[in-house]
MIPALO-137815 format. One record per residue (C-alpha): residue in three letters; x negated, y negated, z. Coordinates in steps of 0.25 Angstrom, whole numbers, plus 5000, padded with zeros to 4 digits. Layout:
<nodes>
ALAXYZ
...
</nodes>
This chain:
<nodes>
MET457146865267
SER457446835282
ALA457846695285
THR456646615291
ALA456746565306
ALA456846425302
ARG458046455293
ARG458746535304
ALA458446415314
ALA459046315304
LEU460346395303
ARG460346405319
VAL460146245319
LEU461346225310
ALA462246315318
ALA461846245331
VAL462146115325
ARG463546165320
GLU463746195335
GLY463446055339
ARG461946055342
LEU461145945336
ALA460145985325
ASP458945935331
HIS459246005344
ALA459546135337
LEU458246125329
GLU457446105341
ARG457846235346
GLU457746315333
ALA456446255329
ALA455746295343
GLY455246435338
LEU454846385324
ASP453446345319
ALA453146205315
ARG453346235300
ASP454746305302
ARG455246195312
ALA454946095301
TRP455646175291
LEU456846205300
LEU457046055303
GLU456946025288
LEU458046125285
VAL459046095296
TYR458945945295
GLY458945945280
THR460146035279
TYR460845935288
ARG460445815280
LEU460945875267
ARG462145955272
GLY463145885264
ARG462345905251
LEU462046055255
ASP463546075258
HIS463946015244
ARG462946115237
ILE463446225245
SER464946195243
GLY464746205228
ARG464446355230
VAL465446385241
ARG466946415237
GLY467846335246
GLY466646245251
VAL465646245262
ASP466746235273
ARG467146385271
LEU465746435275
ASP465246495287
PRO464446395295
ASP463146475296
VAL463246515281
HIS463546365278
ASP462246325285
ILE461446435279
LEU461846375265
ARG461546235269
LEU460146275274
GLY459946355261
VAL460346255252
TYR459546145259
GLN458246235257
LEU458646255242
LEU458846115239
THR457846035247
MET456746125253
GLY455846145241
SER454846225250
VAL455946335251
PRO456046435240
ALA457446445235
TYR457446595237
ALA457046575252
ALA458146475254
VAL459146575248
SER458646705254
GLN458446655268
SER459846585268
VAL460446715264
ASP459746785275
LEU460346685285
ALA461746705279
ARG461646855280
LYS461346845295
ALA462446735297
GLY463546795289
GLY463146935283
ALA463046975268
GLY464146895263
ALA463546765268
ALA462246805263
ARG462746825249
PHE463546695249
VAL462346615254
ASN461446675243
ALA462446645232
VAL462646495237
LEU461146465238
ARG460746535226
ALA461746455218
ILE461246325224
SER459746365222
ARG460046385207
GLU460646255206
GLY459446185212
PRO459346065221
ASP459645955211
VAL461046005207
TRP462145905213
GLU463545925210
GLY464145835220
PRO464745695222
ASP464145575214
PHE463645465223
ALA464245355213
SER465645405213
ASP465745475226
PRO464745415236
VAL465345475248
GLY465445615242
TRP463945605238
LEU463545555252
THR464245675258
THR463645785249
TRP462345735243
GLY462145635254
SER462545735265
GLN463245645274
PRO464645665281
ARG465745605273
TRP466245515285
LEU464945455286
ALA464745435271
GLU466045365270
ARG465645275282
TRP464345235276
VAL464845215262
ARG465945115268
ARG464845045276
TRP463645035267
GLY464145075253
ALA463845205245
GLU462445175242
ALA461945145256
ALA462745265261
ARG461945345251
ASP460645285255
LEU460945325270
ALA461345465266
GLU460045485258
ARG459245425270
PHE459945525280
ASN459545635270
GLU458045615271
ARG457145675281
PRO456945575292
SER455545535296
VAL455045545310
PHE454645415316
LEU453745385329
ARG453745255337
PRO452445235344
LEU452545185358
ASP451145145363
ALA450445105350
ALA450645035338
VAL451045105325
ASP449745095319
ALA449045155331
ALA450045265332
LEU449845295317
LEU448345305319
ARG448545405331
LEU449445495322
ALA448545485311
GLU447345535320
ALA448245645324
GLY448545685310
ILE450045655310
PRO450545585298
ALA451345455301
ASP451545315295
ARG452145185298
VAL453545145295
ALA453445015286
THR454744955292
GLU454545005306
PRO453344955313
ALA453545035326
SER453745175319
ILE452945285313
ARG453445385303
LEU452845525305
GLY452445605293
PRO453345715287
GLY453345835296
VAL452545775308
ASP452945835321
PRO453345715329
ALA452845775342
ALA451445775336
ALA451545625334
LEU452145595347
ALA450945665354
VAL450045575347
VAL450745435348
PRO451545395360
SER452845375352
ILE454245425350
VAL455045475338
GLN455945365334
ASP456545325321
PRO456345175317
ALA457845145318
ALA457845185333
GLY456545105335
ARG457244985329
VAL458344995339
VAL457244985350
ASP456544865343
TYR457844795341
ALA458344815355
ALA457044725359
PHE457244745374
ASP456244665382
ASP455044755386
ASP455244725401
ALA456744755401
VAL457444865408
VAL458144935397
ALA459145055398
ASP459345145386
LEU460645205390
CYS460645315379
ALA459145345379
ALA458945485374
PRO458145535366
GLY457445405371
GLY456645345360
LYS457245205361
ALA457045215377
ILE455545255375
VAL455245145365
LEU455945045375
ALA455145105387
ALA453745095379
ARG454044945377
ALA454444925391
ALA453144985396
ARG452344875390
ILE453044765399
GLY453744825410
GLY455144865406
TRP455944985409
VAL456845085401
ILE458045165407
ALA458245285397
ALA459645335400
ASP460445445394
ARG461645535398
SER460945665394
GLU459845715403
ARG459445815392
ARG459245705382
LEU458545615392
GLU457545725394
ARG457045695380
VAL456745545384
ARG456045595397
GLU455145685388
THR454745565380
VAL454545475392
ARG453645585397
ARG452845585384
LEU452645435384
SER452545405399
PRO452445315405
LEU453645235400
PRO454545135408
VAL455845225407
SER456845285416
LEU457745395412
LEU459145405416
VAL460245505414
ALA461445415413
ASP462745405404
GLY462645275396
ARG464045245399
GLN463745245414
PRO462245195414
ALA462245165429
LEU461145055427
ARG461044915432
PRO460944815421
VAL459644815414
ASP458944725404
GLY459244805392
VAL460144925387
LEU459845015375
LEU461145085371
ASP460745185360
VAL462145255360
PRO462545395355
CYS463045375341
THR463345445328
GLY461945435324
THR462245405309
GLY460945335308
THR460145455311
LEU460845555302
GLY459545575294
ARG458845615306
HIS459945695312
PRO460645755300
ASP461545855308
ALA462245735314
ARG462845685301
TRP463645815301
ARG464045815316
ILE464545675318
GLU465945645314
PRO466845515315
ALA467445555328
ASP466045555334
LEU465845415329
GLU467145365337
ALA466645445349
LEU465245385349
VAL465845235347
ALA466645255360
LEU465445305367
GLN464545195362
ARG465545095367
GLU465545155381
LEU464045155381
LEU463945005377
GLU464944965388
ALA464045035398
ALA462744985393
ALA463344835393
SER463444855408
VAL461944885411
VAL461444765403
ARG461044645412
ALA461444505408
GLY460444455397
GLY460144605394
LEU460144675381
LEU461044795376
VAL460544865364
TYR461544955357
ALA461045055347
THR461445175339
CYS460845265328
SER462245255320
LEU462545185307
GLU464045175311
ARG464645035313
GLU465545085324
GLU464345125333
ASN463545005329
GLU464044875325
ASP465544895329
GLN465144945343
VAL464244825346
GLU465244725341
ALA466344795350
PHE465444795362
LEU465144645360
LYS466644615360
ARG466844685373
HIS465544625379
PRO465344475376
GLU464244465386
PHE463344535375
THR462844475363
CYS462144535351
GLU460744485348
ALA459744525337
GLY458544615340
PRO457244635332
ALA457344715319
PRO457144695304
GLU458244615297
SER458644735289
MET458944805302
LEU459844705307
ASP461344685304
ASP462144555303
ARG462244555318
ASN460744575320
GLN461044725325
LEU460044825322
LEU460544915310
VAL459545025305
LEU460145095292
PRO459445215287
GLN459745185272
ARG459145045274
HIS458045065284
GLY457645205282
PHE457745255296
ASP458845305305
GLY460045215308
ALA460145125320
PHE460945015326
ALA460744925338
ALA461344795344
ARG460644705354
MET461644645364
ARG461244545375
ARG462044525387
ARG462244385390
</nodes>
């Protein structure tokens, strides 16, 4: 049986990610020639394989003499895709998962690779999805987190030290769920937006704890919902950062790391009601084009786009600055599962240094009495609490102040802290700092 187009595309995506591309970019390219059903199947296979990669590798390693590190990269990825189909995709017959993986292996490595993949997958198929011969959580929580929990060891160890084993397990399980897609309506209340979606036959519901968000039904194409309701796709955690920032609607606000632009768009929609203005800046002209496309779709909005490096913003002092810095993104590892296998401790160190530079530059463009809001989608203290504390020591002219948020999302310093294992969304952090 010849491998299907979607399986061949999945293997190409995994190869592109090994070469340094982001999974969502590679998927966008590979899915372009597929119909809607095959596109959805491809996304499930690729993202699912990345979410459970640690678990899949543990099952594979039990059948590979010398461990998975000795495998050819293409053959290794073929096995991962095949095992994911066998263990989690109930709609895929076992014979199809095996035979089509064998076909991929034959094309990638010849008859020997095909025989090897056939033997490994048939053995795992006979064992079934419920067999687990791995670390026990009670006696080896980090071992469990890196295999069944499918998290990198360095992050698993950090999270156990910070929150304890049970909270780290809850976080891993949250990251291994299929994330929901959320909309944030811009020109209508949630009730009105839900009515419009229902009239268009698009399943969606409200989010009990998030009055500004709508959860789309499983399998809904976000583009179809965006065509019905003026809105953006935005996880409630990112929405909470905007709400917590609480800039005055008539303020001039500079978003210095704006792309892909969701927070800037929400700020601009609010500013449109009274007469404020938003400057959306980003160093990448290509990424800023995505913001421009959203602005065109929702026009008119009081927003200007500026190609500028946040470390050299070239702006006169403004009423407010939103600094949503580049970070490890460890709060979004469920939505971007390939990232958990890409980031390393050295990346954390480099990003902390970059964030420090960006904060220094941002402070220079906040007017007296103005507001600086620092934000990340990271869970790591070095990028969040420690970064803010060090900034305030260097800049006594700034003081922290609380912003609007549920009490469960505020830490002991009234900084915003959204935790996936506690709140059920992506992770986010934000601090509001007023210039005296």
